[in-house]
C-alpha positions as a Python dict, from the first residue, in 0.01 Angstrom:
ca = {
    (1, 'M'): (0, 0, 0),
    (2, 'S'): (307, -137, -166),
    (3, 'G'): (317, -516, -168),
    (4, 'V'): (608, -530, 86),
    (5, 'E'): (380, -351, 343),
    (6, 'I'): (88, -604, 257),
    (7, 'R'): (323, -854, 328),
    (8, 'E'): (419, -737, 607),
    (9, 'V'): (81, -717, 747),
    (10, 'E'): (21, -1070, 675),
    (11, 'R'): (349, -1192, 875),
    (12, 'W'): (226, -960, 1153),
    (13, 'F'): (-122, -1230, 1170),
    (14, 'L'): (95, -1536, 1099),
    (15, 'R'): (340, -1484, 1359),
    (16, 'R'): (81, -1448, 1625),
    (17, 'G'): (-120, -1753, 1538),
    (18, 'F'): (-387, -1555, 1436),
    (19, 'S'): (-379, -1662, 1045),
    (20, 'A'): (-788, -1697, 1049),
    (21, 'L'): (-847, -1307, 1091),
    (22, 'L'): (-728, -1281, 771),
    (23, 'D'): (-1042, -1397, 605),
    (24, 'G'): (-1246, -1164, 464),
    (25, 'T'): (-970, -915, 362),
    (26, 'S'): (-753, -920, 13),
    (27, 'V'): (-423, -998, 237),
    (28, 'R'): (-505, -1326, 353),
    (29, 'R'): (-304, -1628, 256),
    (30, 'R'): (-489, -1793, 12),
    (31, 'R'): (-590, -2134, 169),
    (32, 'A'): (-589, -2292, -160),
    (33, 'A'): (-213, -2220, -165),
    (34, 'R'): (-150, -2359, 157),
    (35, 'L'): (-295, -2639, 80),
    (36, 'A'): (-167, -2717, -233),
    (37, 'R'): (180, -2694, -87),
    (38, 'A'): (145, -2906, 217),
    (39, 'M'): (9, -3146, -43),
    (40, 'A'): (301, -3118, -241),
    (41, 'T'): (531, -3193, 24),
    (42, 'V'): (369, -3495, 166),
    (43, 'F'): (356, -3626, -198),
    (44, 'V'): (687, -3585, -249),
    (45, 'L'): (804, -3751, 91),
    (46, 'V'): (560, -4021, 32),
    (47, 'M'): (712, -4096, -308),
    (48, 'L'): (1066, -4099, -184),
    (49, 'F'): (1039, -4267, 136),
    (50, 'D'): (708, -4464, 164),
    (51, 'V'): (674, -4597, -203),
    (52, 'P'): (1017, -4772, -217),
    (53, 'T'): (933, -4984, 105),
    (54, 'Y'): (632, -5159, -137),
    (55, 'A'): (907, -5290, -392),
    (56, 'S'): (1170, -5584, -422),
    (57, 'N'): (1433, -5286, -578),
    (58, 'P'): (1445, -5018, -357),
    (59, 'W'): (1673, -4837, -555),
    (60, 'L'): (1475, -4880, -899),
    (61, 'S'): (1184, -4739, -716),
    (62, 'V'): (1360, -4412, -580),
    (63, 'G'): (1462, -4350, -916),
    (64, 'I'): (1091, -4413, -1078),
    (65, 'S'): (982, -4220, -774),
    (66, 'V'): (1180, -3917, -863),
    (67, 'V'): (1112, -3911, -1226),
    (68, 'V'): (731, -3933, -1156),
    (69, 'V'): (764, -3614, -913),
    (70, 'L'): (958, -3408, -1177),
    (71, 'A'): (697, -3527, -1448),
    (72, 'S'): (412, -3443, -1206),
    (73, 'W'): (557, -3118, -1133),
    (74, 'V'): (610, -2975, -1496),
    (75, 'L'): (350, -3107, -1644),
    (76, 'G'): (112, -2972, -1429),
    (77, 'N'): (257, -2616, -1476),
    (78, 'L'): (280, -2628, -1821),
    (79, 'L'): (-115, -2755, -1845),
    (80, 'R'): (-182, -2428, -1628),
    (81, 'R'): (23, -2246, -1819),
    (82, 'R'): (282, -2160, -1552),
    (83, 'P'): (620, -2117, -1529),
    (84, 'V'): (779, -2488, -1527),
    (85, 'F'): (924, -2492, -1150),
    (86, 'A'): (651, -2229, -1018),
    (87, 'L'): (524, -2366, -653),
    (88, 'P'): (152, -2501, -639),
    (89, 'D'): (-108, -2241, -605),
    (90, 'R'): (-434, -2427, -555),
    (91, 'V'): (-556, -2755, -550),
    (92, 'T'): (-767, -2898, -820),
    (93, 'W'): (-924, -3228, -967),
    (94, 'L'): (-595, -3318, -1115),
    (95, 'E'): (-366, -3243, -809),
    (96, 'R'): (-661, -3454, -618),
    (97, 'T'): (-622, -3738, -878),
    (98, 'V'): (-208, -3728, -865),
    (99, 'F'): (-185, -3731, -487),
    (100, 'L'): (-450, -4001, -423),
    (101, 'L'): (-393, -4228, -729),
    (102, 'M'): (-13, -4186, -858),
    (103, 'P'): (181, -4360, -533),
    (104, 'S'): (-51, -4658, -598),
    (105, 'L'): (10, -4641, -951),
    (106, 'V'): (386, -4659, -923),
    (107, 'V'): (368, -4952, -677),
    (108, 'L'): (150, -5146, -930),
    (109, 'V'): (382, -5115, -1211),
    (110, 'M'): (703, -5175, -985),
    (111, 'P'): (850, -5523, -987),
    (112, 'H'): (748, -5753, -669),
    (113, 'E'): (869, -6093, -581),
    (114, 'T'): (681, -6382, -507),
    (115, 'I'): (665, -6439, -134),
    (116, 'V'): (543, -6733, 112),
    (117, 'V'): (292, -6592, 416),
    (118, 'D'): (193, -6897, 604),
    (119, 'D'): (242, -7160, 358),
    (120, 'L'): (23, -6932, 92),
    (121, 'E'): (229, -6820, -190),
    (122, 'L'): (163, -6489, -282),
    (123, 'P'): (255, -6439, -678),
    (124, 'G'): (437, -6059, -727),
    (125, 'G'): (147, -5961, -933),
    (126, 'V'): (-100, -6039, -639),
    (127, 'L'): (134, -5837, -386),
    (128, 'A'): (159, -5529, -608),
    (129, 'V'): (-223, -5499, -601),
    (130, 'I'): (-258, -5582, -230),
    (131, 'S'): (40, -5279, -172),
    (132, 'A'): (-152, -5036, -405),
    (133, 'A'): (-494, -5066, -224),
    (134, 'M'): (-310, -5046, 119),
    (135, 'L'): (-114, -4749, -24),
    (136, 'F'): (-430, -4590, -153),
    (137, 'V'): (-589, -4611, 202),
    (138, 'V'): (-317, -4449, 372),
    (139, 'Q'): (-317, -4152, 78),
    (140, 'L'): (-688, -4122, 176),
    (141, 'V'): (-610, -4076, 539),
    (142, 'L'): (-301, -3818, 456),
    (143, 'F'): (-524, -3629, 197),
    (144, 'G'): (-793, -3592, 518),
    (145, 'F'): (-492, -3494, 782),
    (146, 'V'): (-347, -3251, 531),
    (147, 'N'): (-683, -3066, 483),
    (148, 'L'): (-720, -3063, 831),
    (149, 'L'): (-377, -2893, 899),
    (150, 'A'): (-425, -2639, 604),
    (151, 'Y'): (-755, -2515, 691),
    (152, 'S'): (-723, -2519, 1080),
    (153, 'G'): (-454, -2292, 1104),
    (154, 'L'): (-245, -2519, 1343),
    (155, 'I'): (38, -2507, 1100),
    (156, 'A'): (117, -2129, 1136),
    (157, 'L'): (86, -2180, 1524),
    (158, 'G'): (424, -2364, 1517),
    (159, 'P'): (661, -2064, 1498),
    (160, 'W'): (432, -1857, 1726),
    (161, 'L'): (441, -2145, 1974),
    (162, 'W'): (815, -2171, 1964),
    (163, 'R'): (842, -1816, 2024),
    (164, 'R'): (607, -1828, 2334),
    (165, 'V'): (795, -2078, 2500),
    (166, 'V'): (1148, -1876, 2463),
    (167, 'S'): (955, -1553, 2581),
    (168, 'S'): (824, -1730, 2886),
    (169, 'F'): (1138, -1885, 2988),
    (170, 'L'): (1325, -1530, 2970),
    (171, 'A'): (1025, -1353, 3122),
    (172, 'G'): (927, -1619, 3377),
    (173, 'G'): (1255, -1670, 3628),
    (174, 'T'): (1154, -1458, 3914),
    (175, 'A'): (786, -1608, 3869),
    (176, 'I'): (895, -1966, 3861),
    (177, 'G'): (1136, -1899, 4164),
    (178, 'R'): (775, -1799, 4355),
    (179, 'T'): (572, -2074, 4185),
    (180, 'L'): (811, -2382, 4224),
    (181, 'P'): (808, -2375, 4609),
    (182, 'M'): (402, -2403, 4592),
    (183, 'L'): (384, -2667, 4366),
    (184, 'L'): (670, -2854, 4564),
    (185, 'G'): (441, -2859, 4843),
    (186, 'V'): (169, -3055, 4686),
    (187, 'V'): (382, -3298, 4505),
    (188, 'G'): (752, -3303, 4654),
    (189, 'F'): (614, -3595, 4871),
    (190, 'L'): (520, -3781, 4592),
    (191, 'F'): (875, -3842, 4487),
    (192, 'F'): (998, -4026, 4821),
    (193, 'T'): (705, -4250, 4731),
    (194, 'G'): (791, -4603, 4673),
    (195, 'E'): (421, -4684, 4532),
    (196, 'L'): (469, -4432, 4273),
    (197, 'W'): (789, -4582, 4133),
    (198, 'Q'): (654, -4879, 4115),
    (199, 'A'): (403, -4760, 3911),
    (200, 'F'): (539, -4562, 3673),
    (201, 'A'): (914, -4660, 3695),
    (202, 'R'): (816, -5009, 3530),
    (203, 'L'): (499, -4941, 3308),
    (204, 'S'): (546, -4983, 2937),
    (205, 'S'): (652, -4695, 2715),
    (206, 'L'): (288, -4685, 2513),
    (207, 'A'): (101, -4724, 2883),
    (208, 'Y'): (313, -4427, 3047),
    (209, 'L'): (282, -4208, 2725),
    (210, 'L'): (-94, -4264, 2768),
    (211, 'A'): (-85, -4146, 3102),
    (212, 'L'): (76, -3893, 3033),
    (213, 'L'): (-137, -3767, 2778),
    (214, 'L'): (-440, -3822, 2973),
    (215, 'F'): (-338, -3560, 3215),
    (216, 'V'): (-235, -3292, 2902),
    (217, 'G'): (-559, -3365, 2769),
    (218, 'L'): (-740, -3288, 3090),
    (219, 'S'): (-537, -2962, 3101),
    (220, 'W'): (-683, -2895, 2764),
    (221, 'L'): (-1049, -3002, 2798),
    (222, 'F'): (-1048, -2753, 3149),
    (223, 'L'): (-876, -2433, 2987),
    (224, 'H'): (-1105, -2472, 2652),
    (225, 'T'): (-1425, -2432, 2872),
    (226, 'R'): (-1286, -2162, 3067),
    (227, 'A'): (-1445, -1873, 2966),
    (228, 'L'): (-1353, -1620, 2712),
    (229, 'D'): (-1562, -1323, 2651),
    (230, 'L'): (-1454, -1270, 2288),
    (231, 'V'): (-1757, -1037, 2278),
    (232, 'E'): (-1584, -819, 2497),
    (233, 'L'): (-1279, -839, 2372),
    (234, 'A'): (-1392, -759, 2017),
    (235, 'R'): (-1574, -445, 2123),
    (236, 'F'): (-1429, -80, 2090),
    (237, 'E'): (-1587, 213, 2282),
    (238, 'Q'): (-1336, 462, 2341),
    (239, 'P'): (-1242, 740, 2066),
    (240, 'G'): (-891, 630, 1956),
    (241, 'E'): (-873, 290, 2105),
    (242, 'V'): (-832, 63, 1821),
    (243, 'E'): (-532, 327, 1650),
    (244, 'A'): (-376, 285, 2035),
    (245, 'L'): (-357, -88, 2006),
    (246, 'V'): (-238, -129, 1656),
    (247, 'E'): (43, 147, 1709),
    (248, 'G'): (371, 36, 1582),
    (249, 'T'): (230, -263, 1368),
    (250, 'P'): (223, -242, 1000),
    (251, 'L'): (-164, -166, 1059),
    (252, 'T'): (-115, 191, 1170),
    (253, 'H'): (-276, 384, 858),
    (254, 'G'): (-644, 304, 942),
    (255, 'R'): (-885, 503, 1116),
    (256, 'I'): (-1210, 359, 1278),
    (257, 'D'): (-1505, 544, 1441),
    (258, 'T'): (-1643, 427, 1782),
    (259, 'P'): (-1813, 221, 1934),
    (260, 'V'): (-1772, -68, 1707),
    (261, 'T'): (-1725, -439, 1704),
    (262, 'C'): (-1501, -645, 1522),
    (263, 'P'): (-1674, -924, 1308),
    (264, 'L'): (-1589, -1278, 1395),
    (265, 'T'): (-1707, -1583, 1209),
    (266, 'L'): (-1754, -1915, 1381),
    (267, 'E'): (-1408, -2044, 1256),
    (268, 'Q'): (-1201, -1731, 1322),
    (269, 'E'): (-1353, -1768, 1721),
    (270, 'K'): (-1236, -2124, 1717),
    (271, 'N'): (-904, -1969, 1633),
    (272, 'L'): (-865, -1763, 1900),
    (273, 'R'): (-978, -1990, 2175),
    (274, 'L'): (-706, -2217, 2032),
    (275, 'V'): (-457, -1933, 2070),
    (276, 'M'): (-584, -1893, 2428),
    (277, 'V'): (-569, -2242, 2519),
    (278, 'I'): (-202, -2258, 2358),
    (279, 'S'): (-98, -2021, 2545),
    (280, 'K'): (-177, -2094, 2897),
    (281, 'L'): (-78, -2457, 2836),
    (282, 'T'): (288, -2315, 2718),
    (283, 'I'): (311, -2145, 3060),
    (284, 'A'): (210, -2503, 3225),
    (285, 'T'): (491, -2663, 3014),
    (286, 'V'): (742, -2378, 3129),
    (287, 'V'): (620, -2467, 3518),
    (288, 'G'): (643, -2841, 3461),
    (289, 'L'): (961, -2810, 3290),
    (290, 'A'): (1113, -2645, 3585),
    (291, 'V'): (934, -2905, 3813),
    (292, 'F'): (1110, -3172, 3588),
    (293, 'L'): (1467, -3051, 3578),
    (294, 'F'): (1442, -2986, 4002),
    (295, 'F'): (1358, -3341, 4060),
    (296, 'V'): (1585, -3465, 3819),
    (297, 'V'): (1882, -3259, 4052),
    (298, 'L'): (1733, -3398, 4372),
    (299, 'G'): (1685, -3761, 4235),
    (300, 'L'): (2053, -3760, 4138),
    (301, 'I'): (2138, -3657, 4463),
    (302, 'T'): (1937, -3855, 4728),
    (303, 'V'): (1841, -4156, 4524),
    (304, 'D'): (2113, -4359, 4396),
    (305, 'A'): (2068, -4693, 4192),
    (306, 'E'): (2034, -4925, 4535),
    (307, 'V'): (1742, -4698, 4611),
    (308, 'V'): (1570, -4725, 4277),
    (309, 'E'): (1623, -5114, 4295),
    (310, 'S'): (1447, -5111, 4632),
    (311, 'W'): (1169, -4912, 4506),
    (312, 'T'): (1090, -5069, 4188),
    (313, 'Q'): (1181, -5436, 4247),
    (314, 'A'): (1356, -5464, 3905),
    (315, 'P'): (1719, -5357, 3808),
    (316, 'P'): (1773, -5014, 3714),
    (317, 'Q'): (1890, -4906, 3384),
    (318, 'V'): (2146, -4646, 3487),
    (319, 'L'): (2253, -4381, 3225),
    (320, 'L'): (2480, -4204, 3434),
    (321, 'G'): (2659, -4314, 3732),
    (322, 'W'): (2964, -4187, 3949),
    (323, 'S'): (3096, -4254, 4309),
    (324, 'S'): (3252, -4051, 4559),
    (325, 'E'): (3389, -4121, 4902),
    (326, 'W'): (3085, -4056, 5079),
    (327, 'H'): (2808, -4141, 4822),
    (328, 'S'): (2709, -4322, 4483),
    (329, 'Y'): (2550, -4077, 4239),
    (330, 'A'): (2347, -4251, 3975),
    (331, 'L'): (2074, -4077, 3668),
    (332, 'T'): (1875, -4360, 3567),
    (333, 'V'): (1597, -4407, 3334),
    (334, 'Q'): (1381, -4468, 3591),
    (335, 'H'): (1470, -4118, 3760),
    (336, 'L'): (1368, -3984, 3401),
    (337, 'R'): (1005, -4165, 3401),
    (338, 'V'): (902, -4053, 3764),
    (339, 'C'): (984, -3688, 3727),
    (340, 'G'): (852, -3690, 3379),
    (341, 'F'): (548, -3798, 3538),
    (342, 'L'): (540, -3504, 3801),
    (343, 'A'): (632, -3260, 3597),
    (344, 'V'): (319, -3328, 3375),
    (345, 'F'): (107, -3372, 3700),
    (346, 'S'): (206, -3026, 3782),
    (347, 'G'): (163, -2856, 3495),
    (348, 'F'): (-217, -2991, 3515),
    (349, 'Y'): (-234, -2854, 3857),
    (350, 'F'): (-103, -2554, 3763),
    (351, 'A'): (-288, -2501, 3464),
    (352, 'V'): (-593, -2583, 3668),
    (353, 'V'): (-566, -2362, 3983),
    (354, 'S'): (-368, -2088, 3814),
    (355, 'A'): (-704, -2036, 3628),
    (356, 'T'): (-915, -1907, 3936),
    (357, 'D'): (-614, -1798, 4136),
    (358, 'P'): (-375, -1506, 4014),
    (359, 'V'): (-156, -1525, 4277),
    (360, 'L'): (-15, -1890, 4142),
    (361, 'R'): (64, -1744, 3808),
    (362, 'A'): (177, -1366, 3914),
    (363, 'G'): (503, -1260, 3719),
    (364, 'L'): (449, -1508, 3463),
    (365, 'R'): (360, -1379, 3127),
    (366, 'D'): (-25, -1434, 3034),
    (367, 'D'): (-109, -1147, 2801),
    (368, 'V'): (-327, -1359, 2559),
    (369, 'E'): (-637, -1148, 2642),
    (370, 'D'): (-412, -855, 2547),
    (371, 'D'): (-315, -989, 2224),
    (372, 'I'): (-605, -1109, 2142),
    (373, 'R'): (-762, -771, 2182),
    (374, 'Q'): (-514, -626, 1992),
    (375, 'A'): (-576, -858, 1699),
    (376, 'C'): (-941, -772, 1719),
    (377, 'A'): (-832, -448, 1630),
    (378, 'A'): (-590, -512, 1389),
    (379, 'R'): (-837, -688, 1214),
    (380, 'L'): (-1067, -385, 1166),
    (381, 'I'): (-791, -195, 1032),
    (382, 'A'): (-734, -471, 802),
    (383, 'L'): (-1055, -490, 687),
    (384, 'Q'): (-1106, -112, 596),
    (385, 'L'): (-755, -94, 416),
    (386, 'F'): (-767, -433, 242),
    (387, 'P'): (-1131, -502, 134),
    (388, 'E'): (-1172, -839, -11),
    (389, 'Q'): (-1388, -698, -288),
    (390, 'P'): (-1268, -292, -381),
    (391, 'G'): (-1511, -52, -245),
    (392, 'N'): (-1640, -274, -9),
    (393, 'A'): (-1372, -181, 279),
    (394, 'V'): (-1672, -76, 535),
    (395, 'R'): (-1922, -312, 496),
    (396, 'T'): (-1722, -555, 664),
    (397, 'V'): (-1713, -386, 980),
    (398, 'V'): (-1968, -416, 1247),
    (399, 'R'): (-2106, -144, 1461),
    (400, 'D'): (-2257, -182, 1810),
    (401, 'K'): (-2612, -364, 1780),
    (402, 'D'): (-2798, -8, 1762),
    (403, 'P'): (-3030, 71, 1499),
    (404, 'D'): (-2963, 443, 1512),
    (405, 'L'): (-2587, 411, 1455),
    (406, 'E'): (-2460, 510, 1126),
    (407, 'P'): (-2246, 274, 931),
    (408, 'V'): (-1859, 330, 958),
    (409, 'P'): (-1728, 624, 705),
    (410, 'P'): (-1444, 486, 484),
    (411, 'A'): (-1116, 622, 577),
    (412, 'E'): (-993, 901, 361),
}
């Protein structure tokens, strides 16, 4: 197959969040390149925006940082005999050393003024050492975080998640109209409870955020522990079943004999479960946003600033207000806080109940198991057409556990 077709195969997996399923094939995006480019991006951001904050002359430090970034890029490529401005494609001891030490060394050589902290005078040299040590610790943390993102496949899920949200909104209008009344019957009465307004409208921003994250975390934990039969989803028994699933994709050229089971490593199973959880949370998010908009409109009509002050025992922060001959309307920060909590709680309730009650999620797009099955079929074809080692196409395909079955014959 041509290079263009190979890129289309890779793009097909990445656009669906299944980047880990490319492991074991020659099509896979090399993890070293993914990590190298993520590290390079973070390195540039640190040099241009973080390093100058440690110096007494920010403009001078920005100039030095730009020179250091360009020099590191050019010299690194020259040492490897690559084009001068080629993008990084792997991470070696050189890249790790530059990433961890270079920001601290730049801070160390920059001019620092003497400062006084609690009657203690810190000379510029001492301040430079302290700043360099602090930045080195920051770089260690960033290095670990970037490695986690690069190797987990979370970065590839970003575009897929956005498309999932949009498609859920477009496909879920009628279903939300059926689901919303059920949820309002559960949480609707809470909106007119003064205690709820007192509890959430007056919370500090951090406490309010932690309360919301608690429900999000519980939703994630519940969905992650739900059974996902990957063994069954990855097994194909009917003749032509694999080819039918990949029809219309860039992987329509392969042929797989059945029965056969798609081989999945522990990391690939984690990737599939992650996609499943995020997909279901996306649907819960769409429902939660619908609840949020409903209560914002309801609150704008029925709860004015005087009522908010009566319930919260504090002056409201009015964002939008106007008066008519019969009624005063107001949208306050307190409205948004209460509506936000009810939206998150509704999403949590929907995620938990819909997992066992298909009637509640009827009509909402929830075909993640079909997506996973199609991805497993696509992986079987990719293993056959693009073996990691030439001539090793069929050895990576696992037949059902029957010792009498013959190995899968190679594609013609």
